[in-house]
C-alpha positions in Angstrom: 122.2 73.7 83.0 125.6 75.2 83.5 126.4 78.7 84.7 127.1 79.7 81.1 123.5 78.6 80.1 121.7 80.8 82.7 119.8 83.9 81.7 120.5 87.1 83.7 117.6 88.0 85.9 117.3 91.3 84.0 116.7 89.6 80.7 113.9 87.5 82.1 110.2 88.5 81.9 108.3 91.0 80.0 110.0 93.9 78.2 110.4 97.1 80.1 107.2 99.0 79.8 107.1 100.9 83.2 104.5 98.5 84.8 104.7 96.8 88.0 104.2 93.1 88.2 102.6 91.2 91.0 103.4 87.5 90.6 101.0 84.9 91.9 102.5 81.5 91.1 100.2 79.8 93.6 97.4 80.4 91.3 98.9 78.0 88.7 97.7 75.0 90.6 94.1 76.3 90.0 94.8 77.2 86.3 96.5 73.7 85.8 93.5 72.1 87.3 95.3 70.3 90.2 92.3 70.3 92.4 89.8 69.5 89.7 88.2 66.1 89.9 89.2 63.7 87.1 85.5 62.9 86.7 82.0 63.7 88.2 81.9 60.6 90.5 81.6 60.7 94.3 85.0 59.2 94.8 86.6 62.1 92.9 84.5 64.9 94.3 86.3 67.1 96.9 83.0 68.4 98.2 82.1 64.8 99.2 85.5 64.3 100.8 85.7 67.6 102.8 82.9 66.8 105.3 84.6 63.6 106.4 87.8 65.6 107.4 88.8 68.2 110.0 86.9 71.5 109.7 90.0 73.6 110.0 91.9 71.6 107.4 88.9 71.5 105.0 88.1 75.1 105.6 84.6 74.2 106.8 82.8 77.1 108.4 79.6 75.6 109.6 77.6 72.4 109.3 73.9 71.6 109.3 72.0 68.5 108.9 71.8 68.5 105.2 74.2 71.1 104.1 77.5 72.7 105.1 79.4 75.9 104.3 82.9 76.0 103.3 85.5 78.6 102.1 86.3 78.6 98.5 89.9 77.6 98.1 90.3 80.0 95.1 88.3 83.0 96.4 87.0 86.0 94.4 87.2 88.1 97.6 88.1 87.4 101.3 85.2 85.6 102.9 84.1 83.9 99.6 82.3 80.8 100.8 80.0 78.2 99.5 77.0 76.5 100.8 76.3 72.9 99.6 74.5 69.8 100.3 76.4 66.8 101.6 74.6 64.7 99.1 76.3 64.5 95.7 73.8 66.2 93.3 74.5 68.5 90.4 71.2 70.2 89.8 69.3 72.5 92.0 66.0 70.7 91.0 67.5 67.5 92.5 67.6 68.8 96.0 65.0 67.5 98.5 62.7 70.0 100.3 64.7 69.8 103.3 68.0 70.3 101.5 66.5 73.3 99.7 65.3 74.8 102.9 68.6 74.3 104.7 70.6 75.6 101.9 68.4 78.8 102.0 68.8 79.1 105.8 72.6 78.5 105.6 72.8 81.1 102.8 71.1 83.7 105.0 73.4 82.8 107.9 76.4 83.2 105.7 75.4 86.6 104.8 74.8 87.5 108.5 78.1 86.1 109.5 79.9 87.9 106.7 78.2 91.2 107.6 79.3 90.9 111.2 82.8 90.0 110.4 83.6 92.1 107.2 80.8 94.7 107.0 80.7 94.3 103.1 78.6 96.8 101.1 77.0 93.9 99.1 76.9 90.3 98.0 77.0 88.2 95.0 75.0 85.0 95.7 74.6 82.3 93.1 75.1 79.0 91.4 76.7 77.9 88.3 75.1 74.7 86.9 77.2 72.8 84.5 80.6 73.4 82.9 79.1 75.6 80.3 77.7 77.9 83.0 81.1 78.2 84.7 81.0 75.6 87.5 84.4 74.6 88.4 83.1 71.4 89.9 79.9 70.8 88.1 79.0 67.4 89.5 78.3 68.7 93.0 75.9 71.7 93.5 77.3 74.6 95.4 76.1 78.1 96.0 78.5 80.9 96.2 78.3 83.8 98.7 80.7 86.5 97.8 81.0 89.6 99.9 81.6 93.0 97.8 82.9 96.3 98.7 82.8 99.5 96.6 85.9 99.5 94.4 86.9 95.8 95.1 86.9 95.3 91.3 90.1 97.3 91.0 92.7 97.1 88.3 94.4 93.9 89.3 91.6 91.4 88.2 90.8 93.5 85.1 94.4 94.2 84.0 96.4 91.4 85.6 94.0 88.6 86.1 95.2 88.8 89.9 93.2 89.1 93.0 95.0 90.6 96.1 93.5 89.0 99.3 94.4 90.6 102.6 93.7 87.6 104.8 94.8 84.0 105.0 92.1 81.4 104.5 92.7 79.8 107.9 92.1 83.2 109.5 89.0 83.9 107.5 87.6 80.5 108.4 88.2 81.0 112.2 86.5 84.4 112.1 83.4 83.3 110.2 83.2 80.1 112.3 83.1 82.1 115.5 80.4 84.4 114.0 78.3 81.6 112.5 76.2 80.6 115.6 75.0 84.1 116.3 74.2 84.5 112.5 72.4 81.2 112.1 70.2 81.9 115.4 68.7 85.3 113.8 65.4 84.7 112.4 64.8 85.5 108.7 62.8 88.7 107.8 60.1 86.5 106.1 59.3 84.6 109.3 
């Protein structure tokens, strides 16, 4: 491209409509499927690879015997993490009794740690099983724990399909990992 072929910056982008634009080009890797496995095999599964690596690099917040907690690489909100079994299973009914128990206990610990660090007003907790249900990685079961605050569903996600996150994932991981042991030590209400 020669200088004569360039387009002036003022001529690029949407027409003038008085709206501000928040560009988030880093989200294109997610939209393009860069981190999505090519198939449902263990060899392609990032959730099977993460536990073999460094906790900080893999964004692992806590480890149990059967399950671990990891930050979502593409979070809905700051603190959005997932609790999942080490074992590569896709369905909740495929979990062993001990996996099911630890998944629940780690989910409780996740809520407590998030409450201690961020004081959210509420939570979305749940699993999407299968592509049709919205699972980004359907081959490996994972439970989302998403902290929520009043008004956090502001105009950006609705109008601009953009989420503004005030904290880097590495900082979120460090804060939650530091709070995890106290959160995991607290007994559940039903004990």
